[in-house]
DSSP file (Angstrom, degrees, kcal/mol; ACC not computed):
  #  RESIDUE AA STRUCTURE BP1 BP2  ACC     N-H-->O    O-->H-N    N-H-->O    O-->H-N    TCO  KAPPA ALPHA  PHI   PSI    X-CA   Y-CA   Z-CA
    1    1 A M              0   0    0      0, 0.0     2,-0.5     0, 0.0    91,-0.1   0.000 360.0 360.0 360.0 128.1  185.9   83.8  -34.4
    2    2 A K        -     0   0    0     90,-0.0    16,-0.7   137,-0.0     2,-0.2  -0.667 360.0-138.0 -71.6 119.5  183.3   83.3  -31.7
    3    3 A K  E     -A   17   0A   0     -2,-0.5   135,-2.4    14,-0.2   136,-0.7  -0.609  18.6-166.5 -89.3 146.3  185.3   83.1  -28.5
    4    4 A I  E     +AB  16 137A   0     12,-3.3    11,-2.7   133,-0.3    12,-1.6  -0.919  16.6 147.9-126.1 148.1  184.4   80.7  -25.7
    5    5 A G  E     -AB  14 136A   0    131,-2.5   131,-2.8    -2,-0.3     2,-0.3  -0.968  43.4 -75.9-164.0-175.7  185.6   80.5  -22.1
    6    6 A F  E     -AB  13 135A   0      7,-1.4     7,-3.3    -2,-0.3     2,-0.4  -0.705  34.2-162.9 -92.9 144.2  184.9   79.6  -18.5
    7    7 A H  E     +AB  12 134A   0    127,-2.7   127,-2.0    -2,-0.3     2,-0.3  -0.979  19.4 153.7-122.9 138.7  182.7   81.7  -16.2
    8    8 A G  E >   -A   11   0A   0      3,-2.2     3,-1.9    -2,-0.4     2,-0.4  -0.870  61.0 -27.5-164.5 131.2  182.6   81.4  -12.5
    9    9 A G  T 3  S-     0   0    0    122,-2.2   111,-0.2    -2,-0.3   107,-0.1  -0.469 125.8 -24.4  65.7-121.0  181.7   83.9   -9.8
   10   10 A H  T 3  S+     0   0    0     -2,-0.4     2,-0.4   109,-0.2    -1,-0.3   0.177 119.7  88.8-108.2  15.2  182.3   87.4  -11.1
   11   11 A T  E <   -A    8   0A   0     -3,-1.9    -3,-2.2   105,-0.1     2,-0.4  -0.909  51.8-161.9-127.5 143.6  184.9   86.4  -13.7
   12   12 A I  E     -A    7   0A   0     -2,-0.4     2,-0.6    -5,-0.2    -5,-0.2  -0.980   9.2-158.9-120.5 131.7  185.1   85.3  -17.3
   13   13 A Y  E     -A    6   0A   0     -7,-3.3    -7,-1.4    -2,-0.4     2,-0.4  -0.932  10.3-146.8-116.0 110.9  188.1   83.6  -18.8
   14   14 A V  E     +A    5   0A   0     -2,-0.6    -9,-0.2    -9,-0.2    -2,-0.0  -0.612  26.1 165.9 -78.6 128.3  188.4   83.8  -22.6
   15   15 A L  E     -     0   0A   0    -11,-2.7     2,-0.3    -2,-0.4   -10,-0.2   0.722  45.5 -90.3-115.4 -33.3  190.1   80.6  -23.9
   16   16 A G  E     -A    4   0A   0    -12,-1.6   -12,-3.3    77,-0.1    -1,-0.3  -0.996  65.1 -13.3 154.0-152.8  189.6   80.5  -27.7
   17   17 A S  E  >  -A    3   0A   0     -2,-0.3     4,-2.0   -14,-0.2     5,-0.2  -0.304  61.1-107.9 -82.3 166.0  187.2   79.2  -30.3
   18   18 A A  H  > S+     0   0    0    -16,-0.7     4,-2.7     1,-0.2     5,-0.2   0.858 122.8  55.0 -58.8 -34.9  184.4   76.7  -29.9
   19   19 A S  H  > S+     0   0    0     73,-0.2     4,-2.2     2,-0.2    -1,-0.2   0.853 104.6  54.0 -69.3 -32.5  186.5   74.2  -31.7
   20   20 A D  H  > S+     0   0    0     72,-0.2     4,-2.1     2,-0.2    -2,-0.2   0.935 111.6  44.7 -62.6 -46.2  189.4   74.8  -29.2
   21   21 A M  H  X S+     0   0    0     -4,-2.0     4,-2.0     2,-0.2    -2,-0.2   0.920 113.3  50.4 -65.9 -44.0  187.0   74.0  -26.3
   22   22 A K  H  X S+     0   0    0     -4,-2.7     4,-2.3     1,-0.2    -1,-0.2   0.901 109.0  51.1 -61.9 -41.0  185.5   71.0  -28.1
   23   23 A L  H  X S+     0   0    0     -4,-2.2     4,-2.6     2,-0.2    -1,-0.2   0.914 106.9  55.7 -63.0 -42.9  189.0   69.6  -28.8
   24   24 A F  H  X S+     0   0    0     -4,-2.1     4,-1.8     1,-0.2    -1,-0.2   0.919 112.7  40.8 -53.7 -47.1  189.8   70.1  -25.1
   25   25 A F  H  X S+     0   0    0     -4,-2.0     4,-2.1     2,-0.2    -1,-0.2   0.781 110.7  57.3 -80.5 -25.5  186.8   67.9  -24.1
   26   26 A D  H  X S+     0   0    0     -4,-2.3     4,-1.3     2,-0.2    -2,-0.2   0.899 108.7  48.2 -63.6 -40.5  187.5   65.4  -26.9
   27   27 A C  H  X S+     0   0    0     -4,-2.6     4,-0.5     2,-0.2    -2,-0.2   0.892 109.5  51.4 -63.1 -41.3  190.9   64.9  -25.4
   28   28 A I  H >< S+     0   0    0     -4,-1.8     3,-1.2     1,-0.2    -2,-0.2   0.910 107.9  52.8 -63.1 -41.6  189.4   64.5  -21.9
   29   29 A S  H 3< S+     0   0    0     -4,-2.1    -1,-0.2     1,-0.3    -2,-0.2   0.781 108.4  51.1 -64.8 -26.4  187.0   61.9  -23.3
   30   30 A A  H 3< S+     0   0    0     -4,-1.3    -1,-0.3    -3,-0.1    -2,-0.2   0.558  81.9 120.6 -83.1  -8.5  190.0   60.0  -24.8
   31   31 A Y    X<  -     0   0    0     -3,-1.2     3,-1.8    -4,-0.5     4,-0.1  -0.379  66.8-134.2 -62.4 126.6  191.8   60.1  -21.4
   32   32 A P  G >  S+     0   0    0      0, 0.0     3,-1.9     0, 0.0     4,-0.2   0.730  95.6  74.3 -57.9 -28.0  192.5   56.4  -20.3
   33   33 A A  G >  S+     0   0    0      1,-0.3     3,-2.2     2,-0.2     6,-0.2   0.599  71.9  86.0 -66.9  -7.9  191.3   57.0  -16.7
   34   34 A F  G <  S+     0   0    0     -3,-1.8    -1,-0.3     1,-0.3     7,-0.1   0.707  75.3  70.9 -61.6 -17.3  187.8   57.0  -17.9
   35   35 A D  G <  S+     0   0    0     -3,-1.9     2,-1.1    -4,-0.1    -1,-0.3   0.711  75.2  95.1 -69.9 -20.8  188.0   53.3  -17.6
   36   36 A N    X   -     0   0    0     -3,-2.2     3,-1.3     1,-0.2    -1,-0.1  -0.633  58.2-171.7 -75.9 102.0  188.0   53.9  -13.8
   37   37 A K  T 3  S+     0   0    0     -2,-1.1    -1,-0.2     1,-0.3    -3,-0.1   0.530  74.4  76.2 -76.4  -6.6  184.3   53.5  -13.0
   38   38 A D  T 3  S+     0   0    0      2,-0.1     2,-0.4    -3,-0.0    -1,-0.3   0.629  85.5  75.1 -78.2 -13.1  184.9   54.7   -9.4
   39   39 A M  S <  S-     0   0    0     -3,-1.3     2,-1.4    -6,-0.2     3,-0.1  -0.803  80.1-134.4-103.7 140.4  185.1   58.3  -10.7
   40   40 A D    >   +     0   0    0     -2,-0.4     3,-1.6     1,-0.2     4,-0.2  -0.653  31.5 170.6 -94.0  81.2  182.1   60.3  -11.8
   41   41 A W  T >>  +     0   0    0     -2,-1.4     4,-2.6     1,-0.3     3,-1.8   0.670  61.8  84.0 -65.9 -17.6  183.5   61.7  -15.0
   42   42 A S  H 3>>S+     0   0    0      1,-0.3     5,-2.8     2,-0.2     4,-2.1   0.738  74.8  73.1 -61.7 -19.9  180.1   63.1  -16.1
   43   43 A L  I <4>S+     0   0    0     -3,-1.6     5,-1.7     3,-0.2    -1,-0.3   0.869 113.6  24.8 -59.7 -34.1  180.9   66.1  -13.9
   44   44 A L  I <4>S+     0   0    0     -3,-1.8     5,-1.8    -4,-0.2    -2,-0.2   0.867 126.8  45.5 -91.7 -46.5  183.3   67.1  -16.6
   45   45 A T  I  <5S+     0   0    0     -4,-2.6    -3,-0.2     3,-0.2    -2,-0.2   0.699 134.7   8.1 -79.0 -19.7  181.9   65.4  -19.7
   46   46 A D  I  X>S+     0   0    0     -4,-2.1     4,-2.5    -5,-0.3     5,-1.1   0.656 129.3  44.1-121.9 -59.5  178.3   66.4  -19.1
   47   47 A R  I  ><S+     0   0    0     -5,-2.8     4,-1.0     3,-0.2    -3,-0.2   0.945 127.8  28.5 -61.4 -50.0  177.8   68.9  -16.3
   48   48 A L  I  4<S+     0   0    0     -5,-1.7    87,-0.5    -6,-0.3    -1,-0.2   0.956 124.8  46.8 -75.8 -51.6  180.7   71.2  -17.2
   49   49 A Y  H  4<S+     0   0    0     -5,-1.8    -2,-0.2     1,-0.2    -1,-0.1   0.876 132.6  13.7 -57.0 -42.0  180.7   70.5  -21.0
   50   50 A K  H  <5S+     0   0    0     -4,-2.5   112,-0.5   111,-0.1    -3,-0.2   0.668 134.8   8.8-115.8 -22.8  177.0   70.9  -21.6
   51   51 A R  S  <<S-     0   0    0     -5,-1.1    84,-0.5    -4,-1.0     2,-0.3   0.317  89.3 -80.6-126.5-112.3  175.5   72.5  -18.5
   52   52 A Y        -     0   0    0     82,-0.1     2,-0.4   102,-0.1    82,-0.2  -0.958  35.8-101.5-161.3 161.0  177.0   74.1  -15.4
   53   53 A L  B     -C  133   0B   0     80,-2.8    80,-0.7    -2,-0.3     2,-0.1  -0.804  30.5-134.8 -94.5 132.2  178.5   72.9  -12.1
   54   54 A K    >>  -     0   0    0     -2,-0.4     3,-2.1    78,-0.1     4,-0.6  -0.471  28.3-107.9 -77.7 156.7  176.5   73.1   -9.0
   55   55 A F  G >4 S+     0   0    0      1,-0.3     3,-1.3     2,-0.2     4,-0.4   0.889 119.7  52.5 -56.2 -42.1  178.2   74.5   -5.9
   56   56 A D  G 34 S+     0   0    0      1,-0.2    -1,-0.3     2,-0.1     4,-0.2   0.483 106.4  56.2 -75.2   1.7  178.4   71.1   -4.2
   57   57 A E  G <> S+     0   0    0     -3,-2.1     4,-2.6     2,-0.1     5,-0.3   0.503  81.7  89.7-101.8 -10.1  180.1   69.7   -7.3
   58   58 A L  H <X S+     0   0    0     -3,-1.3     4,-3.0    -4,-0.6     5,-0.2   0.930  85.7  47.4 -60.2 -51.3  183.0   72.1   -7.4
   59   59 A D  H  > S+     0   0    0     -4,-0.4     4,-2.3     1,-0.2    -1,-0.2   0.914 115.2  45.1 -62.1 -42.2  185.5   70.2   -5.2
   60   60 A Q  H  > S+     0   0    0     -4,-0.2     4,-2.4     2,-0.2    -1,-0.2   0.927 114.4  48.5 -68.3 -41.9  185.0   66.9   -7.0
   61   61 A A  H  X S+     0   0    0     -4,-2.6     4,-2.4     1,-0.2    -2,-0.2   0.903 110.9  52.0 -63.9 -39.3  185.1   68.5  -10.5
   62   62 A L  H  X S+     0   0    0     -4,-3.0     4,-2.1    -5,-0.3    -1,-0.2   0.921 109.3  49.0 -62.2 -43.1  188.3   70.3   -9.4
   63   63 A A  H  X S+     0   0    0     -4,-2.3     4,-1.9    -5,-0.2    -2,-0.2   0.910 112.2  49.8 -62.1 -42.2  189.9   67.0   -8.3
   64   64 A L  H  X S+     0   0    0     -4,-2.4     4,-2.2     1,-0.2    -2,-0.2   0.899 109.6  49.8 -64.7 -40.4  188.9   65.4  -11.6
   65   65 A M  H  X S+     0   0    0     -4,-2.4     4,-2.5     1,-0.2    -1,-0.2   0.875 107.9  54.2 -71.6 -33.3  190.4   68.3  -13.7
   66   66 A H  H  X S+     0   0    0     -4,-2.1     4,-2.6     2,-0.2    -1,-0.2   0.920 108.1  50.7 -60.3 -42.8  193.6   68.0  -11.7
   67   67 A R  H  X S+     0   0    0     -4,-1.9     4,-2.3     1,-0.2    -2,-0.2   0.910 110.7  48.1 -60.8 -42.0  193.7   64.3  -12.6
   68   68 A V  H  X S+     0   0    0     -4,-2.2     4,-2.6     2,-0.2    -1,-0.2   0.912 109.7  52.2 -66.0 -40.0  193.2   65.2  -16.2
   69   69 A N  H  X S+     0   0    0     -4,-2.5     4,-1.2     1,-0.2    -2,-0.2   0.934 111.1  47.9 -61.5 -45.6  196.0   67.8  -16.1
   70   70 A E  H  < S+     0   0    0     -4,-2.6     3,-0.5     1,-0.2     4,-0.4   0.914 112.8  47.9 -61.9 -42.3  198.4   65.3  -14.6
   71   71 A A  H >< S+     0   0    0     -4,-2.3     3,-1.7     1,-0.2     4,-0.3   0.888 107.0  56.8 -66.6 -38.0  197.5   62.7  -17.2
   72   72 A F  H >< S+     0   0    0     -4,-2.6    31,-1.3     1,-0.3     3,-1.0   0.753  94.5  67.5 -67.1 -23.2  197.9   65.3  -20.0
   73   73 A K  T 3< S+     0   0    0     -4,-1.2    -1,-0.3    -3,-0.5    -2,-0.2   0.705 101.9  48.1 -65.3 -17.2  201.5   65.9  -18.8
   74   74 A Q  T <  S+     0   0    0     -3,-1.7    -1,-0.2    -4,-0.4    -2,-0.2   0.446  97.1  84.2 -99.7  -3.6  202.2   62.3  -20.0
   75   75 A I  S <  S-     0   0    0     -3,-1.0    27,-2.4    -4,-0.3    28,-0.3  -0.894  75.4-134.4-108.2 116.0  200.5   62.7  -23.5
   76   76 A P  B >   -D  101   0C   0      0, 0.0     3,-2.0     0, 0.0    25,-0.3  -0.352  17.7-124.6 -64.6 146.3  202.6   64.3  -26.3
   77   77 A S  G >  S+     0   0    0     23,-2.1     3,-1.6    22,-0.3    24,-0.1   0.794 108.5  67.4 -61.9 -28.2  200.8   66.9  -28.3
   78   78 A N  G 3  S+     0   0    0     22,-0.4    -1,-0.3     1,-0.3     4,-0.1   0.446  79.8  80.4 -75.1   3.6  201.5   65.0  -31.5
   79   79 A A  G <  S+     0   0    0     -3,-2.0     2,-0.4     2,-0.1    -1,-0.3   0.600  82.4  80.0 -79.2 -12.1  199.1   62.3  -30.2
   80   80 A V  S <  S-     0   0    0     -3,-1.6     2,-1.2    -4,-0.2   -53,-0.0  -0.767  85.5-127.4 -97.0 139.2  196.2   64.5  -31.4
   81   81 A E        -     0   0    0     -2,-0.4     2,-0.3     2,-0.0    -2,-0.1  -0.756  33.5-151.7 -83.8 100.6  195.2   64.6  -35.1
   82   82 A W        -     0   0    0     -2,-1.2     2,-0.7     1,-0.1     3,-0.0  -0.571  17.2-116.2 -79.1 134.1  195.3   68.4  -35.5
   83   83 A D    >>  -     0   0    0     -2,-0.3     4,-2.4     1,-0.2     3,-2.0  -0.593  20.5-153.3 -71.7 110.5  193.0   69.9  -38.1
   84   84 A R  T 34 S+     0   0    0     -2,-0.7    -1,-0.2     1,-0.3    -2,-0.0   0.689  92.1  62.4 -63.5 -19.1  195.4   71.3  -40.7
   85   85 A N  T 34 S+     0   0    0      1,-0.1    -1,-0.3     3,-0.0    -2,-0.1   0.663 114.7  33.1 -77.4 -16.0  192.7   73.9  -41.8
   86   86 A I  T X4 S+     0   0    0     -3,-2.0     3,-2.6     6,-0.1     6,-0.3   0.786  89.7 103.7-107.9 -42.9  192.8   75.3  -38.3
   87   87 A V  T 3< S+     0   0    0     -4,-2.4     3,-0.1     1,-0.3     9,-0.1  -0.169  95.9   6.5 -50.7 127.2  196.4   75.0  -37.1
   88   88 A G  T 3  S+     0   0    0      7,-0.4     2,-0.9     1,-0.2    -1,-0.3   0.400  96.5 120.3  79.4  -1.7  198.3   78.2  -37.2
   89   89 A N    X>  -     0   0    0     -3,-2.6     3,-2.6     1,-0.1     4,-2.0  -0.823  46.6-166.0 -98.2  99.8  195.3   80.2  -38.1
   90   90 A A  T 34 S+     0   0    0     -2,-0.9    -1,-0.1     1,-0.3    -3,-0.0   0.643  87.5  61.9 -62.0 -14.2  194.8   82.8  -35.4
   91   91 A E  T 34 S+     0   0    0      1,-0.1    -1,-0.3    -5,-0.1     3,-0.1   0.586 115.8  31.4 -83.4 -11.4  191.3   83.5  -36.7
   92   92 A K  T <4 S+     0   0    0     -3,-2.6     2,-0.3     1,-0.3   -72,-0.2   0.619 125.5  16.3-119.4 -22.1  190.3   79.9  -35.9
   93   93 A T     <  -     0   0    0     -4,-2.0    -1,-0.3    -7,-0.2   -77,-0.1  -0.999  37.4-163.0-153.7 152.2  192.3   78.8  -32.9
   94   94 A L        +     0   0    0     -2,-0.3     2,-0.2   -79,-0.1    -4,-0.1   0.283  63.5 112.9-111.2   4.8  194.4   80.1  -30.1
   95   95 A L        -     0   0    0      1,-0.0     2,-0.7    11,-0.0    -7,-0.4  -0.537  59.9-145.3 -80.5 143.8  196.0   76.7  -29.4
   96   96 A N    >   -     0   0    0      9,-0.3     3,-1.4    -2,-0.2    -1,-0.0  -0.882  14.4-175.2-106.2  98.1  199.7   76.1  -30.0
   97   97 A H  T 3  S+     0   0    0     -2,-0.7    -1,-0.1     1,-0.3   -17,-0.1   0.578  74.7  73.0 -72.9  -9.2  199.9   72.5  -31.2
   98   98 A E  T 3  S+     0   0    0      7,-0.1    -1,-0.3    -3,-0.1   -20,-0.1   0.533  70.5 107.3 -87.4  -3.7  203.7   72.7  -31.3
   99   99 A L  S <  S-     0   0    0     -3,-1.4   -22,-0.3     1,-0.1     6,-0.1  -0.332  81.0-113.4 -65.4 156.6  204.0   72.6  -27.4
  100  100 A S  S    S+     0   0    0    -24,-0.1   -23,-2.1   -23,-0.1   -22,-0.4   0.868  85.4  20.7 -69.6 -39.9  205.3   69.3  -26.1
  101  101 A T  B  > S-D   76   0C   0    -25,-0.3     4,-2.2   -24,-0.1   -28,-0.1  -0.790  74.9-112.0-126.0 167.1  202.4   67.9  -24.1
  102  102 A L  H  > S+     0   0    0    -27,-2.4     4,-2.5   -30,-0.9   -29,-0.2   0.820 118.5  60.4 -65.6 -30.1  198.6   68.2  -24.0
  103  103 A A  H  4 S+     0   0    0    -31,-1.3    -1,-0.2   -28,-0.3     7,-0.2   0.864 107.5  45.0 -64.1 -35.5  199.1   69.8  -20.5
  104  104 A D  H >4 S+     0   0    0    -32,-0.3     3,-1.1     2,-0.2     4,-0.3   0.919 113.1  49.9 -71.0 -45.1  201.2   72.5  -22.2
  105  105 A V  H 3< S+     0   0    0     -4,-2.2     3,-0.3     1,-0.3    -9,-0.3   0.912 122.3  32.6 -58.8 -44.4  198.7   73.0  -25.1
  106  106 A F  T >X S+     0   0    0     -4,-2.5     4,-2.1     1,-0.2     3,-0.6   0.126  81.3 118.2-105.4  19.7  195.8   73.3  -22.7
  107  107 A S  H <> S+     0   0    0     -3,-1.1     4,-2.8     1,-0.3     5,-0.2   0.884  76.7  52.5 -54.6 -42.2  197.5   75.0  -19.7
  108  108 A K  H 3> S+     0   0    0     -3,-0.3     4,-2.2    -4,-0.3    -1,-0.3   0.844 106.1  54.7 -65.4 -33.0  195.3   78.1  -20.0
  109  109 A F  H <> S+     0   0    0     -3,-0.6     4,-2.3     2,-0.2    -1,-0.2   0.945 111.5  43.9 -66.5 -46.6  192.2   75.9  -19.9
  110  110 A F  H  X S+     0   0    0     -4,-2.1     4,-2.5     2,-0.2    -2,-0.2   0.959 115.9  46.4 -59.7 -51.9  193.3   74.3  -16.7
  111  111 A D  H  X S+     0   0    0     -4,-2.8     4,-2.2     1,-0.2    -1,-0.2   0.879 113.8  48.9 -59.9 -39.3  194.4   77.5  -15.0
  112  112 A S  H  X S+     0   0    0     -4,-2.2     4,-2.7    -5,-0.2    -1,-0.2   0.888 110.5  50.5 -72.7 -37.6  191.2   79.3  -16.1
  113  113 A F  H  X S+     0   0    0     -4,-2.3     4,-2.4    -5,-0.2    -2,-0.2   0.947 111.0  49.0 -64.2 -45.3  189.0   76.4  -14.8
  114  114 A Y  H  X S+     0   0    0     -4,-2.5     4,-2.3     1,-0.2    -2,-0.2   0.914 113.5  46.6 -58.0 -44.3  190.8   76.5  -11.5
  115  115 A R  H  X S+     0   0    0     -4,-2.2     4,-3.1     2,-0.2    -1,-0.2   0.894 109.7  53.8 -64.7 -42.6  190.4   80.3  -11.2
  116  116 A A  H  X S+     0   0    0     -4,-2.7     4,-2.3     2,-0.2    -2,-0.2   0.905 109.7  48.0 -61.7 -40.6  186.7   80.1  -12.2
  117  117 A V  H  X S+     0   0    0     -4,-2.4     4,-2.3     2,-0.2    -2,-0.2   0.935 113.5  47.8 -63.6 -46.0  186.1   77.6   -9.4
  118  118 A S  H  X S+     0   0    0     -4,-2.3     4,-2.6     1,-0.2    -2,-0.2   0.912 112.3  49.4 -60.8 -42.7  188.0   79.9   -7.0
  119  119 A S  H  X S+     0   0    0     -4,-3.1     4,-2.7     2,-0.2    -1,-0.2   0.899 109.5  51.0 -63.9 -41.1  186.1   82.9   -8.1
  120  120 A A  H  X S+     0   0    0     -4,-2.3     4,-2.0    -5,-0.2    11,-0.3   0.912 113.5  45.1 -63.7 -42.1  182.7   81.1   -7.8
  121  121 A K  H  X S+     0   0    0     -4,-2.3     4,-2.7     2,-0.2    -2,-0.2   0.920 113.6  49.5 -68.0 -41.4  183.5   80.1   -4.2
  122  122 A S  H  X S+     0   0    0     -4,-2.6     4,-2.1     1,-0.2     5,-0.2   0.917 111.2  49.1 -62.5 -44.0  184.8   83.5   -3.3
  123  123 A F  H  X S+     0   0    0     -4,-2.7     4,-2.8     1,-0.2     6,-0.6   0.898 113.5  47.4 -61.2 -42.1  181.7   85.2   -4.7
  124  124 A Y  H  X S+     0   0    0     -4,-2.0     4,-2.4    -5,-0.2    -2,-0.2   0.922 111.5  49.7 -67.1 -44.1  179.5   82.8   -2.8
  125  125 A N  H  < S+     0   0    0     -4,-2.7    -2,-0.2     1,-0.2    -1,-0.2   0.842 119.2  38.7 -64.5 -33.5  181.4   83.3    0.4
  126  126 A T  H  < S+     0   0    0     -4,-2.1    -2,-0.2    -5,-0.2    -1,-0.2   0.916 135.0  16.2 -81.4 -48.3  181.2   87.1    0.1
  127  127 A F  H  < S-     0   0    0     -4,-2.8    -3,-0.2     2,-0.2    -2,-0.2   0.470  90.8-125.2-111.2  -4.2  177.7   87.6   -1.2
  128  128 A K  S  < S+     0   0    0     -4,-2.4     2,-0.4    -5,-0.4    -4,-0.2   0.808  75.0 119.8  57.9  31.5  176.0   84.2   -0.5
  129  129 A I        -     0   0    0     -6,-0.6     2,-0.8    -9,-0.1    -2,-0.2  -0.995  58.5-142.7-125.0 127.8  175.2   84.1   -4.2
  130  130 A Y        -     0   0    0     -2,-0.4    -9,-0.1    -3,-0.1   -10,-0.1  -0.825  11.3-170.2 -97.4 114.2  176.4   81.2   -6.4
  131  131 A Q        -     0   0    0     -2,-0.8  -122,-2.2   -11,-0.3    -7,-0.1  -0.904  35.3-123.8 -95.5 105.6  177.4   82.3   -9.9
  132  132 A P        -     0   0    0      0, 0.0     2,-0.5     0, 0.0   -78,-0.1  -0.037   8.9-115.7 -62.1 151.1  177.9   78.8  -11.5
  133  133 A V  B     +C   53   0B   0    -80,-0.7   -80,-2.8  -125,-0.2     2,-0.3  -0.742  58.0 140.9 -79.2 125.8  181.0   77.6  -13.2
  134  134 A K  E     -B    7   0A   0   -127,-2.0  -127,-2.7    -2,-0.5     2,-0.5  -0.964  54.5 -99.6-157.9 166.8  180.1   77.0  -16.9
  135  135 A I  E     +B    6   0A   0    -87,-0.5  -129,-0.2   -84,-0.5    28,-0.2  -0.858  48.7 167.8 -95.1 130.0  181.3   77.3  -20.4
  136  136 A I  E     -B    5   0A   0   -131,-2.8  -131,-2.5    -2,-0.5     2,-0.3  -0.951  42.8-100.8-138.9 157.2  180.0   80.4  -22.2
  137  137 A P  E     -B    4   0A   0      0, 0.0  -133,-0.3     0, 0.0     9,-0.1  -0.629  31.4-159.7 -73.0 143.6  180.5   82.4  -25.3
  138  138 A T        +     0   0    0   -135,-2.4  -134,-0.2    -2,-0.3     2,-0.1   0.524  52.7 111.9-107.3  -7.7  182.5   85.5  -24.3
  139  139 A D  S  > S-     0   0    0   -136,-0.7     4,-2.9     1,-0.1     3,-0.3  -0.471  79.4-115.2 -66.5 141.6  181.8   87.9  -27.2
  140  140 A T  H  > S+     0   0    0      1,-0.2     4,-2.7     2,-0.2     5,-0.2   0.871 111.4  48.9 -49.2 -55.2  179.7   90.8  -25.9
  141  141 A I  H  > S+     0   0    0      1,-0.2     4,-1.3     2,-0.2    -1,-0.2   0.898 117.7  40.3 -58.0 -44.7  176.5   90.0  -27.9
  142  142 A Y  H  > S+     0   0    0     -3,-0.3     4,-2.4     2,-0.2    -1,-0.2   0.867 112.2  56.5 -69.6 -36.9  176.5   86.4  -27.0
  143  143 A L  H  X S+     0   0    0     -4,-2.9     4,-2.6     1,-0.2    -2,-0.2   0.893 104.7  52.3 -62.2 -43.6  177.5   87.1  -23.4
  144  144 A M  H  X S+     0   0    0     -4,-2.7     4,-0.7    -5,-0.2    -1,-0.2   0.904 111.7  46.0 -60.7 -41.9  174.4   89.4  -23.0
  145  145 A M  H >< S+     0   0    0     -4,-1.3     3,-0.6    -5,-0.2     4,-0.4   0.884 111.7  52.7 -67.0 -39.8  172.1   86.7  -24.2
  146  146 A E  H >< S+     0   0    0     -4,-2.4     3,-1.4     1,-0.2    -2,-0.2   0.881 101.0  59.4 -65.3 -40.3  173.8   84.1  -22.0
  147  147 A E  H 3< S+     0   0    0     -4,-2.6    -1,-0.2     1,-0.3    -2,-0.2   0.774 106.1  49.2 -60.4 -24.7  173.4   86.2  -18.9
  148  148 A K  T << S+     0   0    0     -4,-0.7    -1,-0.3    -3,-0.6    -2,-0.2   0.556  85.6 106.1 -90.0  -8.1  169.7   86.2  -19.4
  149  149 A R  S <  S-     0   0    0     -3,-1.4     2,-0.1    -4,-0.4    -3,-0.0  -0.567  70.0-132.3 -75.0 124.5  169.5   82.3  -19.9
  150  150 A P    >>  -     0   0    0      0, 0.0     3,-1.3     0, 0.0     4,-0.8  -0.483  15.0-120.1 -75.8 151.7  168.0   80.7  -16.8
  151  151 A L  H 3> S+     0   0    0      1,-0.3     4,-2.4     2,-0.2     3,-0.3   0.770 109.5  71.7 -60.5 -25.9  169.7   77.7  -15.3
  152  152 A K  H 3> S+     0   0    0      1,-0.2     4,-1.9     2,-0.2    -1,-0.3   0.876  91.6  57.1 -58.6 -37.7  166.6   75.7  -15.9
  153  153 A E  H <4 S+     0   0    0     -3,-1.3     4,-0.3     1,-0.2    -1,-0.2   0.899 107.7  47.5 -61.7 -39.1  167.3   75.8  -19.7
  154  154 A Y  H >< S+     0   0    0     -4,-0.8     3,-1.1    -3,-0.3    -2,-0.2   0.917 109.5  53.4 -65.8 -41.2  170.7   74.1  -19.0
  155  155 A D  H 3< S+     0   0    0     -4,-2.4    -2,-0.2     1,-0.2    -1,-0.2   0.849 114.4  41.3 -60.8 -33.2  169.0   71.5  -16.7
  156  156 A E  T 3< S+     0   0    0     -4,-1.9    -1,-0.2    -5,-0.2    -2,-0.2   0.379  88.2 134.0 -97.0   4.3  166.6   70.6  -19.5
  157  157 A L    <   +     0   0    0     -3,-1.1     2,-0.3    -4,-0.3    -3,-0.1  -0.313  28.0 177.5 -65.5 130.5  169.2   70.7  -22.3
  158  158 A D        +     0   0    0      2,-0.1     2,-0.2    -2,-0.1    -2,-0.0  -0.954  53.3   9.6-124.1 149.2  169.3   68.0  -24.9
  159  159 A G  S    S+     0   0    0     -2,-0.3    -2,-0.0     2,-0.0     0, 0.0  -0.536 111.0  11.2  85.8-151.0  171.7   68.0  -27.8
  160  160 A K  S    S-     0   0    0     -2,-0.2    -2,-0.1     1,-0.1     5,-0.1  -0.240  82.2-102.8 -65.3 147.5  174.5   70.4  -28.3
  161  161 A P    >   -     0   0    0      0, 0.0     3,-1.5     0, 0.0     4,-0.4  -0.329  33.8-112.1 -64.1 154.7  175.7   72.7  -25.5
  162  162 A F  G >  S+     0   0    0   -112,-0.5     3,-1.3     1,-0.3   -26,-0.1   0.852 116.6  60.1 -58.3 -35.2  174.5   76.3  -25.9
  163  163 A W  G 3  S+     0   0    0      1,-0.3    -1,-0.3   -28,-0.2   -27,-0.1   0.666 102.5  53.4 -72.0 -14.5  178.1   77.5  -26.5
  164  164 A L  G <         0   0    0     -3,-1.5    -1,-0.3     1,-0.2    -2,-0.2   0.454 360.0 360.0 -93.2  -3.2  178.4   75.2  -29.6
  165  165 A R    <         0   0    0     -3,-1.3    -1,-0.2    -4,-0.4    -2,-0.1   0.460 360.0 360.0 -91.2 360.0  175.3   76.5  -31.3
């Protein structure tokens, strides 16, 4: 299984498979608060999902992710149609669909995102270098390629995110 995670500052957080990460964002996209046009959800659904977060976007993205986490506490995990070919197969997913709410199922995703943001801010405050918060493949071979990818490629990206390819 190709593992995917959050990167920010000097730290990488391994979360699971590409399908785990995609499901996380599919659930975010289904979140009812997207009807609230006053919020810039594209920070999560485009910038984070497909590209990277700029330093000046971190606080707003963090606030949005907190809102999603709170909403997920109200959504039972059985509200998701779990792929029976993946559920329970440790080679395909690290998610436990038997937990009670989506907040429980994705708790590591929320915690890792918060830590990645904190790490990115800390690294910037210490070294005055911003290592962006983004989703990356965490397996060594993919990670080495990812470290060489310029941010400009993310900015110009059309189609699938790099971590889904």
